[in-house]
Structures are given as C-alpha cells and as structure tokens.
C-alpha positions as CSV (number, residue, x, y, z in Angstrom):
1,M,24.2,-8.3,-6.2
2,A,26.2,-5.6,-4.3
3,A,24.0,-2.8,-5.7
4,F,20.8,-4.3,-4.1
5,D,21.1,-3.0,-0.5
6,P,17.7,-2.1,1.0
7,W,19.4,-0.5,4.1
8,D,21.7,1.8,2.1
9,A,20.7,5.5,1.7
10,A,21.9,5.7,-1.9
11,F,19.9,2.7,-2.8
12,L,16.8,4.0,-1.1
13,A,17.2,7.3,-2.9
14,D,17.1,5.5,-6.3
15,P,16.7,1.7,-6.3
16,Y,16.0,1.5,-10.0
17,P,19.6,1.1,-11.3
18,A,20.0,-1.8,-8.9
19,Y,16.9,-3.4,-10.2
20,A,18.2,-3.1,-13.8
21,E,21.3,-4.9,-12.6
22,L,19.3,-7.7,-11.0
23,R,17.2,-8.1,-14.1
24,A,20.3,-8.3,-16.3
25,K,21.8,-11.0,-14.0
26,G,18.8,-13.4,-14.1
27,R,15.3,-14.1,-13.2
28,V,15.8,-15.1,-9.5
29,H,18.4,-14.4,-6.9
30,Y,18.9,-15.6,-3.4
31,F,19.4,-12.7,-1.0
32,E,21.1,-14.0,2.2
33,P,20.5,-11.0,4.5
34,T,16.8,-11.6,4.5
35,D,16.8,-15.3,3.5
36,Q,14.6,-14.6,0.5
37,W,14.5,-15.2,-3.3
38,L,14.3,-12.0,-5.2
39,V,12.2,-11.9,-8.4
40,P,12.8,-8.8,-10.5
41,H,11.1,-9.4,-13.9
42,H,7.5,-8.3,-14.7
43,A,6.5,-11.6,-16.3
44,D,7.7,-13.7,-13.3
45,V,6.2,-11.4,-10.7
46,S,2.9,-11.3,-12.5
47,A,2.8,-15.1,-12.8
48,L,3.8,-15.7,-9.2
49,L,1.1,-13.3,-7.9
50,R,-1.4,-15.8,-9.4
51,E,0.5,-19.0,-8.4
52,R,-1.4,-21.1,-5.9
53,R,1.7,-22.9,-4.8
54,L,2.6,-19.7,-3.0
55,G,0.8,-18.2,-0.1
56,R,0.7,-15.2,2.2
57,T,0.6,-17.6,5.1
58,Y,1.5,-21.3,5.6
59,V,-0.2,-22.0,8.9
60,H,-3.4,-23.2,7.2
61,R,-1.4,-26.2,6.0
62,F,1.7,-26.6,8.2
63,T,3.0,-26.0,11.7
64,H,6.0,-23.7,12.0
65,E,8.1,-26.8,12.6
66,E,6.8,-28.6,9.6
67,F,7.6,-25.6,7.4
68,G,11.1,-25.3,8.8
69,R,10.4,-21.9,10.3
70,T,10.6,-20.5,13.8
71,A,7.4,-19.3,15.5
72,P,7.2,-15.5,15.9
73,S,8.4,-14.1,19.2
74,A,5.8,-14.2,22.0
75,A,6.6,-10.6,22.7
76,H,5.3,-9.7,19.2
77,E,2.0,-11.7,19.6
78,P,-0.4,-8.7,19.6
79,F,1.0,-7.6,16.2
80,H,0.8,-11.1,14.7
81,T,-2.7,-11.7,16.1
82,L,-3.9,-8.5,14.5
83,N,-2.0,-9.0,11.2
84,D,-2.6,-12.7,10.7
85,H,-6.4,-12.3,10.8
86,G,-6.6,-9.8,8.1
87,M,-7.5,-11.0,4.6
88,L,-4.1,-9.8,3.1
89,D,-2.4,-12.5,5.2
90,L,-5.0,-15.2,4.8
91,E,-5.5,-17.8,2.1
92,P,-8.8,-19.5,1.0
93,P,-11.3,-20.4,2.3
94,D,-10.9,-17.7,5.1
95,H,-9.6,-15.1,2.6
96,T,-12.5,-15.8,0.3
97,R,-15.1,-15.5,3.0
98,I,-13.8,-12.2,4.4
99,R,-13.1,-10.6,1.0
100,R,-16.6,-11.5,-0.2
101,L,-18.1,-9.5,2.8
102,V,-15.7,-6.5,2.5
103,S,-16.1,-6.3,-1.3
104,K,-19.7,-5.2,-0.8
105,A,-18.4,-1.9,0.4
106,F,-16.1,-1.5,-2.6
107,T,-18.4,-2.1,-5.5
108,P,-18.1,0.3,-8.4
109,R,-21.5,1.9,-7.5
110,T,-20.5,2.3,-3.8
111,V,-17.2,3.9,-4.6
112,E,-18.7,6.1,-7.3
113,R,-21.1,7.5,-4.6
114,L,-18.1,8.6,-2.6
115,K,-16.8,10.8,-5.5
116,P,-18.5,14.1,-4.4
117,Y,-17.3,13.7,-0.7
118,V,-13.8,12.9,-1.8
119,S,-13.7,15.8,-4.3
120,N,-15.1,18.3,-1.9
121,L,-12.7,17.3,0.9
122,A,-9.7,17.5,-1.5
123,G,-10.8,20.9,-2.6
124,E,-11.1,22.1,1.0
125,L,-7.6,20.8,1.9
126,V,-6.0,22.4,-1.2
127,E,-7.8,25.7,-0.5
128,R,-6.3,25.8,3.0
129,L,-2.8,25.0,1.5
130,V,-3.2,27.9,-1.0
131,E,-4.4,30.3,1.7
132,S,-1.3,29.5,3.7
133,G,0.9,30.2,0.6
134,G,2.1,26.6,0.7
135,G,3.1,24.0,3.3
136,D,3.8,20.3,3.5
137,L,1.9,18.5,0.8
138,L,2.2,15.3,2.8
139,S,0.6,16.4,6.1
140,D,-1.7,19.1,4.6
141,V,-3.3,17.2,1.7
142,A,-1.9,13.7,1.0
143,E,-2.5,12.2,4.5
144,P,-5.7,13.8,5.7
145,L,-7.7,13.0,2.5
146,P,-7.5,9.1,2.4
147,V,-7.5,8.8,6.2
148,A,-10.7,10.8,6.4
149,V,-12.3,8.8,3.6
150,I,-11.6,5.3,5.0
151,A,-12.4,6.5,8.5
152,E,-15.8,7.7,7.2
153,M,-16.4,4.4,5.5
154,L,-15.6,2.5,8.6
155,G,-17.7,4.8,10.8
156,I,-14.8,6.1,13.0
157,P,-16.0,9.4,14.6
158,E,-14.1,12.5,13.5
159,A,-13.0,13.1,17.2
160,D,-11.3,9.7,17.3
161,R,-9.2,10.0,14.1
162,A,-6.0,11.7,15.4
163,P,-4.2,8.5,16.4
164,L,-5.1,6.5,13.2
165,R,-2.2,7.6,11.1
166,P,0.4,7.2,13.9
167,W,-1.0,3.7,14.7
168,S,-0.9,2.8,11.1
169,A,2.7,4.1,10.6
170,D,3.9,2.1,13.6
171,I,2.2,-1.1,12.5
172,C,3.5,-0.8,8.9
173,G,7.0,-0.6,10.3
174,M,6.9,-4.3,10.7
175,Y,6.5,-4.8,7.0
176,E,10.1,-3.6,6.4
177,L,12.9,-6.2,5.9
178,N,14.4,-7.4,9.2
179,P,12.7,-4.7,11.4
180,P,14.8,-3.9,14.5
181,E,13.3,-4.6,18.0
182,E,12.4,-1.0,18.7
183,V,10.2,-1.0,15.5
184,A,8.6,-4.2,16.6
185,A,7.9,-2.7,20.1
186,R,6.1,0.3,18.5
187,A,4.1,-2.0,16.3
188,V,3.0,-4.2,19.2
189,R,2.0,-1.1,21.2
190,A,0.0,0.3,18.3
191,S,-1.6,-3.1,17.7
192,V,-2.8,-3.2,21.3
193,E,-4.1,0.3,21.3
194,F,-5.8,0.1,17.9
195,S,-7.4,-3.2,18.7
196,D,-8.7,-2.0,22.1
197,Y,-10.2,1.1,20.4
198,L,-11.9,-1.0,17.7
199,R,-13.2,-3.5,20.2
200,E,-15.0,-0.6,22.0
201,L,-16.3,0.8,18.7
202,I,-17.7,-2.6,17.7
203,A,-19.5,-2.9,21.0
204,E,-20.9,0.6,20.4
205,R,-22.0,-0.3,16.9
206,R,-23.7,-3.5,18.1
207,E,-25.9,-1.3,20.4
208,H,-26.3,1.5,17.9
209,P,-25.7,0.4,14.3
210,G,-25.0,3.0,11.6
211,D,-24.6,3.2,7.9
212,D,-21.0,2.2,7.9
213,L,-18.7,-0.8,7.1
214,I,-18.2,-1.9,10.7
215,S,-22.0,-2.0,11.3
216,G,-22.3,-3.9,8.0
217,L,-19.8,-6.5,9.1
218,I,-21.6,-7.0,12.4
219,A,-24.9,-7.4,10.5
220,A,-23.4,-9.9,8.1
221,H,-22.2,-11.9,11.1
222,D,-25.6,-11.9,12.7
223,E,-27.2,-13.0,9.4
224,G,-24.9,-16.1,9.2
225,D,-21.8,-14.9,7.4
226,R,-19.5,-15.9,10.3
227,L,-16.9,-13.2,11.1
228,T,-15.2,-13.4,14.4
229,E,-14.6,-10.2,16.4
230,Q,-10.8,-10.5,15.8
231,E,-11.5,-10.8,12.1
232,M,-13.6,-7.6,12.2
233,I,-10.8,-5.8,14.1
234,S,-8.1,-7.1,11.7
235,T,-10.2,-6.2,8.7
236,A,-10.8,-2.6,9.9
237,V,-7.1,-2.1,10.6
238,L,-6.1,-3.6,7.3
239,L,-8.5,-1.3,5.4
240,L,-7.3,1.7,7.3
241,N,-3.6,0.9,6.7
242,A,-3.9,-0.2,3.1
243,G,-6.7,2.3,2.4
244,H,-4.4,5.3,2.9
245,E,-0.7,4.1,3.0
246,A,-0.4,3.6,-0.8
247,T,-2.5,6.7,-1.6
248,V,-0.4,9.0,0.7
249,N,2.9,7.7,-0.8
250,A,1.6,7.7,-4.4
251,T,0.6,11.4,-4.0
252,V,4.0,12.6,-2.6
253,N,6.1,10.3,-4.8
254,G,4.1,11.4,-7.8
255,W,4.3,15.1,-7.2
256,Y,8.0,14.9,-6.5
257,A,8.5,13.0,-9.8
258,L,6.5,15.8,-11.6
259,F,8.6,18.5,-10.0
260,R,11.7,16.7,-11.3
261,N,10.1,16.4,-14.8
262,P,8.9,19.9,-15.5
263,A,8.0,19.3,-19.1
264,Q,5.6,16.5,-18.0
265,L,4.2,18.8,-15.3
266,E,3.6,21.5,-17.8
267,A,1.8,19.1,-20.2
268,L,-0.4,18.0,-17.3
269,R,-1.2,21.6,-16.4
270,A,-2.1,22.4,-20.0
271,D,-4.4,19.3,-20.4
272,H,-6.2,18.0,-17.3
273,S,-7.6,15.1,-19.4
274,L,-4.2,13.5,-18.9
275,I,-5.0,13.0,-15.2
276,P,-6.2,9.3,-15.3
277,G,-3.2,8.2,-17.3
278,A,-0.9,10.3,-15.2
279,I,-2.0,8.5,-12.1
280,E,-1.2,5.1,-13.6
281,E,2.2,6.3,-14.9
282,L,3.2,7.9,-11.6
283,M,2.4,4.8,-9.7
284,R,4.5,2.8,-12.1
285,Y,7.4,5.3,-12.2
286,D,7.9,5.4,-8.4
287,T,6.0,2.5,-7.0
288,P,4.6,3.0,-3.4
289,L,4.9,-0.7,-2.5
290,Q,8.3,-1.9,-3.7
291,L,8.2,-5.6,-2.5
292,F,5.5,-8.2,-1.8
293,E,6.3,-11.4,0.0
294,R,4.9,-14.9,-0.4
295,W,5.7,-18.3,1.1
296,V,6.5,-21.3,-1.0
297,L,3.9,-23.9,0.0
298,D,5.0,-26.4,-2.7
299,E,8.3,-26.2,-4.5
300,I,8.5,-24.1,-7.7
301,E,11.0,-23.7,-10.4
302,I,12.1,-20.4,-12.0
303,D,14.5,-20.5,-14.9
304,G,16.0,-23.8,-13.8
305,T,16.3,-22.8,-10.2
306,T,14.3,-24.9,-7.8
307,I,12.9,-22.9,-4.8
308,P,11.9,-25.4,-2.1
309,R,8.9,-25.5,0.2
310,G,9.5,-23.3,3.2
311,A,11.4,-20.6,1.3
312,E,10.2,-17.1,1.0
313,V,9.8,-15.2,-2.4
314,A,10.2,-11.4,-2.5
315,M,8.5,-10.1,-5.7
316,L,10.1,-6.7,-6.6
317,F,7.2,-4.6,-7.7
318,G,9.4,-1.6,-8.3
319,S,11.7,-3.6,-10.6
320,A,8.8,-5.2,-12.4
321,N,7.3,-1.8,-13.1
322,H,10.6,-0.8,-14.8
323,D,11.1,-3.9,-16.9
324,P,12.0,-2.9,-20.5
325,A,10.5,-6.1,-21.7
326,V,7.1,-4.6,-20.9
327,F,7.5,-0.9,-20.7
328,A,9.2,1.1,-23.5
329,D,11.9,3.4,-22.1
330,P,10.9,2.6,-18.5
331,E,13.1,5.1,-16.9
332,R,11.3,8.0,-18.6
333,L,8.2,9.5,-17.1
334,D,5.6,9.6,-19.8
335,L,2.1,10.7,-18.8
336,T,0.8,9.8,-22.2
337,R,1.9,6.1,-21.9
338,T,-1.0,4.0,-23.0
339,D,0.3,0.5,-22.6
340,N,0.8,0.5,-18.8
341,P,0.2,-2.9,-17.1
342,H,1.9,-1.9,-13.9
343,I,1.4,-4.1,-10.9
344,S,1.4,-1.4,-8.1
345,F,-2.0,-2.8,-6.9
346,S,-0.7,-6.4,-7.0
347,A,-2.7,-9.1,-8.9
348,G,-4.4,-12.4,-8.3
349,I,-6.6,-13.0,-5.2
350,H,-4.7,-10.4,-3.3
351,Y,-5.3,-7.6,-5.8
352,C,-6.0,-4.4,-3.9
353,I,-9.7,-4.3,-3.1
354,G,-9.5,-0.5,-2.7
355,A,-7.8,0.2,-6.0
356,P,-10.9,2.0,-7.5
357,L,-11.2,4.2,-4.4
358,A,-7.4,5.0,-4.4
359,R,-7.7,6.1,-8.0
360,I,-10.6,8.4,-7.1
361,E,-8.7,9.9,-4.2
362,L,-5.5,10.4,-6.3
363,A,-7.6,12.0,-9.1
364,A,-9.4,14.3,-6.7
365,S,-6.3,15.7,-5.0
366,M,-4.4,16.0,-8.4
367,T,-7.4,17.9,-9.9
368,A,-7.7,20.2,-6.9
369,L,-4.0,21.0,-6.9
370,L,-3.9,21.7,-10.7
371,E,-7.0,23.9,-10.5
372,K,-6.5,25.7,-7.3
373,A,-2.7,25.8,-7.0
374,P,-1.6,26.2,-10.7
375,A,1.8,27.7,-9.5
376,L,2.5,24.8,-7.1
377,A,6.3,24.4,-6.8
378,L,8.9,22.5,-4.8
379,A,10.1,24.7,-1.8
380,E,13.0,22.4,-0.8
381,E,14.4,19.0,-1.6
382,P,12.5,16.4,0.5
383,K,14.0,13.6,2.6
384,R,13.2,10.0,1.8
385,K,11.8,7.9,4.6
386,P,14.5,5.3,5.6
387,N,12.1,2.5,4.4
388,F,12.4,0.2,1.4
389,V,9.2,-1.9,1.2
390,I,6.9,1.1,1.6
391,R,8.5,3.9,-0.4
392,G,7.7,7.4,0.6
393,L,9.0,10.8,1.7
394,E,9.3,12.4,5.2
395,G,7.5,15.4,3.8
396,L,7.1,17.5,0.6
397,R,7.4,21.3,1.2
398,V,5.7,23.3,-1.5
399,T,4.9,26.9,-2.4
400,C,1.6,28.0,-4.1
401,S,2.7,31.3,-5.6
C-alpha cells in the first residue's frame, strides 16, 4: 500500500504504477489516512456506481449521529449548503426531480444545436493562439471554451464571466482528500460570492426571462415542478463546475499525452477521422477525475470483505481505466482502440449529464488545433497541479511554428 500516496509529488506525476500494485493486491483496501475503502478494479467500480446500497449522501436516511459521522464544521456551512443541494450530491427522489428538469437542456437535439457556436468559438481561440505564435493551451483555449459554452447556456452575461473560473477552482478544492483549512476557507468564500451573484441573476431573470437554462428552471418551478431557489443556485454552480472542469483537464492532459506519444500524434494529424476515438482514449489514458466517493448506506461485501454501513468507498476511476482485465495493454496510448468502456463520465444515476456536450467541446478544440496549428509543439515541460482527485496541469506552454 506504500505506493498509493495521494499527497506525494512522484505519485501525482504518475499514479498508474501504484494502481497496478493495488489491483494486484486485491479488490478492496482500507486506506487509513482518509478512512476510506479503495476500490481499484473496473468490474467492481462499474458495479458499485450502480449499487443502490451506496449513496452520494446519507442525510436523506440518517442523522450524522446515526451514521456514525461528525457533522460538517459550522464554519464551512456556506460550501455545504451550496454543494449538498446540487444533484451530484443528492439521491432519489430529489436527484430524480432535479435531473429531469436539467436534462431538458442536455437532450441530443439541444446539444447538437450548440455545435456551430462551439466550433466557431474554438476556431477563434486557436486562431488567436496561432497569431501569437503559441502560448498557454490551458488559459488560451482549454479554459475559455467550455466556460463560455456553459455560461452561455446558463444565461450569464459575458461581462460577468471573469470570476467564474476562479470561483469554480476554489470550490473544487474541497473535493480533494483531507483538504487543509486554507483550502476550505477559499471554498467557503467562493461559495458565498457565487451564490450571492446567482441570487441576483435569478431575481433579474424572474423579471426579464430569457432563452437560457436559469430562465427555464424558473419557468418549470412556476409551472409546478418545484425547485427551491437554493436548488437553482446549486444546480447552476454544479453545471458550471462540472461543465468545464473535466473538459479543461481532459484537453491539457490529452495534449500532453499526445506530445509524449509522437507516433500517435502523427497518426492523428494524418487522419482526422480518428478524433472521436482519440477523445475516448485520451480520457481513459489520463483520467481527469481520478476518484469518486460514495457512502455505504447498507453494508456490502467485496471479495469476502464486509464494508459496514457508515463507511466511505473511494472508487478509483484512474485505476479502473487501466485495468488489464478490460483494456488490452492499458499503459499504451492507442487512438485506434475500439473496445473502450472507460468510466471517466461515471455510470448509473450519476452518469455525467453533460457528457455529450463535453465530447463536442473536446472534438471542436482538437479539430481546430489540428487544422489551424498543424505544427503545435510542447514549449516546455508542464507542472502538475498538486491535486489528486481532479487531475490536471498548471499550464501547457506550446509553440505553433
């Protein structure tokens, strides 16, 4: 178990050998530093994502005391109020009710209509990068594209978008393992500021509805699909955070992987029809979300080990996506891989509602970069973010000629 150390720089640089060791040692492992049960195999992770004895929350059935858990710190209350009313951290029936409303904005037809907007924006961003001779792929292309798309869907005016990414980054810091108090303080501050902004925007949309998701949620509420103001705020924040965090990191992780596998990059440059499969393979190869947590609501058993009610299970997506029982030669990047049941978008009732949109965004930016920056190259070795759960880079400096 020594190799699995989510706070160690060497592990963060390349966690995949440690995952192989975990898989070799068994199907479930207790990890004392986080008081969690680690699950590294694809079959188990896939099954547990659909297991109704597990939940993203437990407060719909138990008090903190009944569940053997300590209530969150009162100082962190704004973060937990915001987080706990989003559908990612709810269970049925609340999850079902909110997801049904939000899913109307993510139907295949709706997402397909966004394609021209996404494609044009990706092209403009890449053209600016090329005109500059290069830059930071993270801040110049990977971030602004999905942030603009989800902000447009929500109806957030362009002039108000600058704080969205910093707010999101601070809030997402709380999803890391055992976040320190300074991280929690930033998350609380961002939660308050983001919530206050959205409360004002919702009031504005009540007076002047638009053709956007927030106006749609207000209309649904008024027509009888009950959605509290806090649920609207939490839903908007979740969509913004989830709607770009994975796409940003998939973009930079993916291009960094391509630069380190030049034969695969050359194959992609020679045949753009590989793009859809390349996106799936790059998300498998260096998974943006490495871990997903669930509470044990009723005891379960994995390979003879009983995991009691009140425990927390940590499903290792990055490990599952490198499981040789499912993926042939999993440590090799293969853009032509056809059998690729990766779980980077999760599964079960919490399957990523924005997965079709994320794929469109990733395809648009990759297409624009391949077409408009055919000589794109790594300018310097990037630094990894000191995060484990959400895996990404501090930046990705590139040249275009």
